[in-house]
C-alpha positions as CSV (number, residue, x, y, z in Angstrom):
1,M,31.2,42.0,39.0
2,M,31.0,41.3,35.2
3,L,35.0,40.8,34.5
4,E,37.7,39.6,37.3
5,V,41.2,39.3,36.1
6,T,43.0,37.4,39.2
7,D,47.1,37.3,38.9
8,M,46.9,36.7,35.0
9,H,50.2,35.5,33.2
10,A,50.8,35.4,29.4
11,F,53.7,34.3,27.5
12,Y,54.8,34.9,23.9
13,G,57.0,31.8,23.6
14,K,59.5,32.2,26.6
15,S,59.0,36.2,26.5
16,H,56.8,36.6,29.9
17,I,55.0,39.4,29.1
18,L,51.8,39.4,31.2
19,Q,53.2,39.0,34.8
20,G,50.4,38.8,37.4
21,V,47.6,41.0,35.7
22,N,44.7,42.1,38.0
23,L,41.6,44.0,37.1
24,N,37.6,44.2,37.2
25,V,35.0,45.7,35.0
26,K,31.5,46.4,37.0
27,E,28.4,46.0,35.2
28,G,27.7,49.1,32.7
29,E,30.9,50.1,33.5
30,I,34.0,52.2,31.2
31,V,37.2,51.0,32.3
32,A,40.2,52.3,30.4
33,L,43.5,50.4,30.3
34,L,46.1,53.0,30.0
35,G,49.9,52.6,29.4
36,R,52.7,53.0,26.8
37,N,52.9,50.5,23.9
38,G,54.3,47.0,24.4
39,V,53.3,46.8,28.1
40,G,50.9,44.3,27.6
41,R,47.7,46.1,27.0
42,S,46.7,44.2,24.3
43,T,47.6,41.1,25.3
44,T,45.7,41.4,28.2
45,C,42.5,41.6,26.1
46,K,43.8,38.8,23.9
47,A,44.5,36.4,27.3
48,I,40.8,37.4,28.3
49,M,39.3,36.1,24.8
50,G,41.5,33.1,24.7
51,E,43.4,34.1,21.3
52,V,46.7,34.0,24.0
53,E,46.6,30.9,26.6
54,P,46.5,32.6,30.1
55,K,47.7,31.3,32.8
56,G,45.6,32.8,36.4
57,S,42.0,33.5,36.9
58,V,39.5,35.2,34.5
59,K,35.9,35.3,35.6
60,F,33.5,36.5,33.4
61,Q,29.9,37.0,35.5
62,G,31.3,34.4,38.0
63,Q,32.2,31.7,35.4
64,E,35.7,30.6,35.2
65,I,36.6,31.1,31.6
66,S,40.2,30.9,31.3
67,G,41.0,27.8,29.2
68,K,37.9,28.3,27.1
69,K,38.3,28.8,23.1
70,A,37.9,32.4,22.0
71,F,34.3,31.5,19.9
72,Q,33.3,29.9,23.3
73,I,33.4,32.9,24.8
74,A,32.2,35.1,22.4
75,N,29.1,33.0,22.6
76,M,28.9,33.6,26.7
77,G,28.7,37.1,25.9
78,I,31.9,38.9,25.4
79,G,32.6,41.0,22.3
80,Y,36.2,42.1,21.2
81,V,37.3,44.5,18.7
82,P,41.1,43.8,17.8
83,E,43.4,47.1,17.2
84,N,43.9,45.5,13.6
85,R,40.2,45.9,12.3
86,D,39.4,42.3,11.2
87,I,37.2,43.1,8.5
88,F,36.2,40.6,5.5
89,P,37.4,42.9,2.9
90,G,35.6,40.8,0.1
91,L,32.7,40.8,1.9
92,T,29.8,43.8,1.4
93,T,29.3,46.0,5.0
94,R,26.0,44.5,5.4
95,Q,27.4,41.0,5.2
96,N,30.1,41.9,7.8
97,L,27.4,43.0,10.2
98,T,25.4,39.8,9.6
99,L,28.2,37.9,10.3
100,G,28.5,39.5,13.7
101,L,25.2,37.6,15.4
102,K,25.7,34.9,17.3
103,P,24.2,31.2,15.8
104,G,20.6,31.4,16.0
105,Q,20.3,35.0,16.9
106,K,17.8,37.0,14.4
107,D,18.8,40.5,13.9
108,G,17.3,43.3,16.2
109,A,16.6,40.6,18.7
110,G,19.5,42.4,21.3
111,R,20.2,45.6,22.1
112,W,21.6,46.4,18.5
113,S,19.8,45.9,15.2
114,M,21.8,46.7,11.5
115,Q,19.7,49.4,11.6
116,S,20.5,50.9,14.8
117,M,24.3,50.3,13.3
118,F,23.2,52.3,9.9
119,D,21.5,55.4,12.4
120,M,24.7,56.0,14.1
121,F,26.7,55.3,11.2
122,E,25.1,57.0,8.5
123,N,28.4,56.5,6.2
124,L,27.8,52.6,6.7
125,D,24.3,53.0,5.9
126,R,25.1,54.9,2.4
127,R,27.7,52.0,1.9
128,A,25.6,48.9,2.9
129,D,26.5,46.8,0.0
130,V,30.0,48.4,-0.9
131,E,32.7,45.8,-0.4
132,A,34.5,46.4,3.3
133,S,37.7,46.1,1.3
134,V,37.0,49.8,-0.4
135,L,35.9,51.6,3.2
136,S,38.1,54.1,4.7
137,G,40.1,53.4,7.8
138,G,37.3,54.9,9.9
139,E,34.6,53.5,7.9
140,Q,36.4,49.8,8.7
141,Q,37.0,51.1,12.5
142,M,33.0,51.8,12.7
143,L,32.4,48.3,11.1
144,T,34.2,46.6,12.9
145,M,32.8,47.9,16.2
146,C,29.1,47.7,15.1
147,R,30.0,43.9,14.0
148,T,31.0,43.2,17.2
149,L,27.7,44.8,19.1
150,M,25.6,43.1,16.5
151,G,26.4,39.7,18.7
152,D,24.8,41.8,21.8
153,P,27.7,41.6,24.1
154,D,27.2,41.9,28.0
155,L,31.1,43.0,27.8
156,V,33.0,44.4,25.1
157,M,37.0,45.2,24.9
158,I,37.9,47.8,22.1
159,D,41.7,47.9,21.5
160,E,42.2,51.3,20.0
161,P,39.3,52.4,18.5
162,T,40.9,56.4,17.8
163,E,44.2,54.8,16.1
164,G,44.6,56.9,13.0
165,L,41.0,58.3,12.8
166,S,40.4,62.0,12.3
167,P,39.3,64.5,14.6
168,Q,35.8,64.2,13.8
169,M,35.6,60.4,13.6
170,V,37.3,60.5,17.0
171,Q,34.7,62.1,18.6
172,K,31.7,60.0,16.8
173,V,33.6,57.0,18.6
174,A,33.8,58.3,21.7
175,E,29.8,59.0,21.6
176,V,29.3,55.3,20.4
177,L,31.4,54.3,23.5
178,K,29.2,56.4,25.7
179,E,26.3,55.1,24.2
180,I,26.9,51.3,24.6
181,A,27.5,52.2,28.4
182,N,24.1,53.6,28.4
183,R,22.7,50.4,27.0
184,G,24.1,48.7,29.9
185,I,27.2,47.2,28.4
186,S,30.2,46.9,29.9
187,T,33.7,48.1,28.5
188,L,37.3,47.6,28.8
189,L,39.0,50.4,26.9
190,V,42.5,50.3,25.5
191,E,43.3,53.6,24.2
192,Q,46.4,55.6,23.6
193,K,44.8,59.0,23.5
194,L,44.4,60.0,27.3
195,S,41.6,63.0,26.7
196,I,39.5,60.5,25.3
197,A,39.8,57.9,28.1
198,M,40.0,60.2,30.8
199,D,36.8,61.9,29.6
200,I,34.7,58.9,28.8
201,A,36.1,56.2,31.2
202,D,34.4,55.3,34.6
203,R,37.8,54.0,35.8
204,V,41.6,53.7,34.8
205,Y,44.3,50.8,35.4
206,V,47.6,51.7,34.3
207,M,49.7,49.2,33.3
208,G,53.7,49.1,33.2
209,H,56.2,45.6,32.6
210,G,53.2,43.8,32.1
211,Q,51.4,44.4,35.4
212,V,48.7,47.1,36.7
213,V,50.7,49.7,38.4
214,Y,48.1,52.0,39.0
215,E,44.1,52.3,39.5
216,G,41.9,55.1,40.4
217,T,39.3,57.3,38.8
218,P,40.0,59.9,35.9
219,A,39.8,62.7,38.5
220,E,42.5,60.9,40.9
221,L,44.8,60.3,38.1
222,R,44.8,64.0,36.8
223,Q,46.3,64.7,40.3
224,R,49.1,62.2,40.2
225,D,51.8,63.8,38.2
226,D,53.8,61.2,39.4
227,V,52.1,58.0,37.9
228,R,51.7,60.1,34.2
229,K,55.4,61.0,34.0
230,E,56.5,57.8,35.0
231,W,54.0,55.2,33.2
232,L,52.2,57.3,30.6
233,E,53.9,60.5,29.0
234,V,56.4,60.0,26.6
């Protein structure tokens, strides 16, 4: 098992956000984490990554990582693409990608290289030496995803990658997510667009009130009108 989360709790101050989350991600699998805004999906990713202190068990490739620092977790092989597109605005596209490499890692030593990023996203190639601050929102999202992949993670958590993007860019992001899985990388995807998640995911979890309230395949969820109405539809 690539990732195992067992009875994970997390707090913001006195607010009990995660209330016993249980989920897992297998090797090479795309797992979608669904739910309405505010139910704890992003906090789940942050707790796994060590950005929020988790209570409970978080195992990565069989090793307990709960309590480790975020940079230690990253070096172990978990990549994280946050919702807020944390680029370095004063650095160029190329420099941002270089910062995605792990300490001592050379470009092209893993499953991804800077050139492979440019091949996937021609816009980044054309703007390789432009400061990231002038990139469009879609280009910044591409850059954030590519920078994470440069570190050659075994598992990548991606939070709302299609938020605010054009339909054409949404389709491109979906293609990249499939390519990530094709290269044997496991993915935990937080996605608001149900159609995208249901199209590319192998399994889905639905969250509500800080807990997982449903687990199944996309095909099974399509048959569950009750689950969609209660926990997903606005």
